[in-house]
N, C-alpha and C positions, 0 to 999 in steps of 0.2 A: 231430681239427681242423677246425675252422669258417671255410670261404671266404666272406668278400662275393661275390656275384656280379658278372664284373667290366662293364667297358662300355668298347665302340671305345675312346671318345676317354681312357679309361686313360694313366695316367703307362708309364713303365717303365724303368727301371734295373736296373742290376745291380748285386750286391756278393759279394765273397769267400767262395767257400764258405769250411767250416773245421768242424772234428769236432762241434759244437753242430746241426748242419745235417743230420747222418748219418740221423737218422730221416726229413727231410723227402725227403733223397735216394734212402732207400732206395723212399719213398711215392710218389715221380714213377718210378725205374724198374722199379717196380713196375706201376703204369699203366700201362707201357708196354708190357707182356707181359701183361695183363687177358684180350683180346681171345683171345690163344691158348693162354692158361692152362684159359680156359671150354668146351676143345675137349676137355680131358685130364682121364679118368674120374678125377683124385686129390679125396681128405677136402682139407681147409681145409691142417692140418698138413703132408700134402705139399707144395702147393704155394707155403707158405711156407717152408721147410726150404731148397726149390729157388729160390725165386727169393732167399733172402738169398744161398745158396751162389754163385748167379750175379750177383747184384750184387757182395759181395767179388769174386769173378772178374773184373769187367769192371773195382774202380777197382784192383784190383794191374795186371791190363796196363795201362789207362792213364799209370796214374803207371811204372812201366818204363820202356813201350812213345815215351812224352813228358815226359821232361826236362824240365822248367822251361815245360809249360801252367800255362793259370790255369780253374781252374773256378770257377765264379763262381754263384749264385741269382737264380733271376732272380725281380724284383719287377714287382708290377703294381696299380700304388697303396701302395706299399708295400707290401705281399704275397705270401709267396714262390708264387711260380706252376709252376716249372721251372724249370731246370737251364741252363748253357751252358757245354760245356768247348771250348775252344781254344787250337793249341798252333802258334802263330806262330815258320816257319822262315826261310831268308833270303830262298827266295822264294818262298813257301807260305803263308798261312793258312788250317790245317788245320781245320774244323769239326769237332772229334773227336764230340759231342753234340749237341744243340737238343733238349729236351722239357720241353714243361707237363703237367702237369694237367692230369684233361678238363673240368673249369670255363671252363677257359683257354684253351683250346683253338677257331680259328674265329673267333678275336677279331682278332686282325690282328697278335697280341704278334709271334710268330715271324716274321711277315714282315719286322714291320718292323725284328728286328735281326737278318735278316737283308742289307737292304738296307745295313743301316749298316756291315756286315761287307764288300758289296761296295764300300758306298763306299770303306774301307780299301783294299783292296784295288787299289781304282781308285787311290785317291792317292799308294800307295805300288806302283804297276806290280806289284800280288802276280797270282798267279793263288790263286782260295776253292776249297778244294777239298774235298767230304764221302762220304762213304757212306754211301749208303741202299737199306735192304729192298727189295723188290723189288715185297711186298704195302705197303708204306708208303702211306698216302692222299695225306702230301708228297711224291709221289715231282711231280705235278706241277705244286705251287707249286713243287719249285725248275727245273722247266719256262720253266715261267712268267721265272721269274725270270731266266733265259740258264743254267743251267747242263746243258753237254753231257753225255753220258755215258760214259767213255771208255777204262772198262773192267769187267770183271764177275770176279764171284769167288765161286760158288755162291748164297748166298741174295741178295750186296750184288753192287749196284754203286757202282764209283766214276766221282763226275760231277766236274766242273770248270769253275768258270768262272773267267776270263781278261777284260782289264782292254781294252775298245776299240783295235783297231789290232796289238795282240800276241800273238803262238803263245804255247804253252807248252807245254815238252818234250815230251811226250806228241804232238804238230798239229810241232811241229817233226822231229822222226823217224819219222811217218807221210808225211811232205812228200815227195820226191822229189828228187832231187838234180840240179842244172841240169846 
């Protein structure tokens, strides 16, 4: 697949992912594991088998644990650039996954989409949450946008953003009783 070089002022849109997007979604997933798997002494076939197995397991998990979630393709100037998976709950917007192909990273696309999610959270008075791996380079981006770590589970931290002036359920339970 040939990708046009991204530009900072490109249009960014979303569309629903479908079965025809499977190969592209696998490509995005694989790109997120490239550095990690470069450390392993596997041949290409072993890496591909592992990635396929993990990709299928992740898809099954997301479908079973997040009923009604939106699975979307991120388009940059109309070209598939990544994926955004979101589950909207009564009091929470959970960003299940946001990932871009390497040529589209550090172009402001993820920041733009995250700010849109935060604006939605602000308008609907909902907290926005995301699990982030402790070695993810985007960790600093989440912190700059106002996300705060509220829990840790192995290599994942749960981050939360709350609308101004409101307290999250995590903050309420941590507060001492008056």
